[in-house]
N, C-alpha and C positions, 0 to 999 in steps of 0.2 A: 467683543460682544458680551455684554453682561448676561448672566443667566436669567431667563424669564421668571417672574414671581410665581407663576402657576406651574413651575417645573414638576412638582410632586403630583399634580393632577393629570399630567401627560401620560400617554402610553409609555411603558418602560423603555422600549426601543428608541422612541423619539427623545425621551429625557436623556438617555445615555449618549445618544448622538450629539445632543446639544452640549452636554458636558465635555465630550471629546473635542468638539469644534471650539469650544471656549479655551481648552488647553492648547490646541493648535494655534489659535490666534495669539494667545499669550506667548507661546514659544516664538512665533514669527516676530512679535514686537521686541522680544529680548534679543533675538538673533541680529537685529539691526544694530544693537549696541556693540556687537563684535568688531565693527569697523572703527570704533573709537579707541585708539591705543591708550588713552588716558583712563578708560573705564576698567579699573582693576578687578571689578567683580563680574564683568560681563560673562566670562567663560563659566564661572561658578553658577551664575543665575541661569544660563542656558542649560547647563547640566542638570540643575534642579528641575527646570521645566520639562526637560526630556524625560527625566525619571518619573515625574508625575504623570505625563502623558502615557508613557509605557505602562505604568501601573494601572491607569484607568483602562487602557485597552486590554490589558491582561485580565483585570478583574471582571470586566464586562464582555469578555470574548464571545460568549454565546449570544448575547443581545446584539452585538455588533457584527455577527456573521453576515457576510454579504456586503458590508460597508467597509471593512478593513481586511485586506488580504494578508495572509501570513508573510508574504514578501515585504509588505510595507512595515509590518512589525519588526522583521529582521533588519530592514534598512535603518529603522530608528535605533535598534541595538548597535548596529555598526557605527552610526553617528555618535552614539554615547561613548563607545570605545575610542573613537578617533579624537574626542575632546579630552580624554584623560591626560595624555602627555602635555597638552596645552595648559591644563589646570595645574598639573604638577610643576611645570615651568613657572607659572605665575606664583605659586606658593613658594617655590625656591627663591625666586627673585625677591619676594616680600621678606622672607627670612634673612636673605643675604643683606638687603638694605638695612634691616633692623640691627643686624649684627655689626655692620659697617658703621652705623651711627654711634655705636658704643666704643669703637676703637679709638685709640689715641695714636698720634704719629710716633 
């Protein structure tokens, strides 16, 4: 969902909710890429999207009160922490492959 052109004319609470929803939809689209083992940037992109969503929710916590519960914010943090080892493994694999390409028999 692209953000509406009149976003700045909206009531602040509504505008912030629309921004947060746009971040959630972006995260959902990126999460679908996790199923493709050939997509070497999927985990990284999901982690970036999670970080952006969490930052949006944290920055606008007062305006989002009643829309986002603390437990939901904590769950996003848990998800962020769970993706860390997967990203570390991806980076390790990429570095190993790069090193292996330079080795001679």
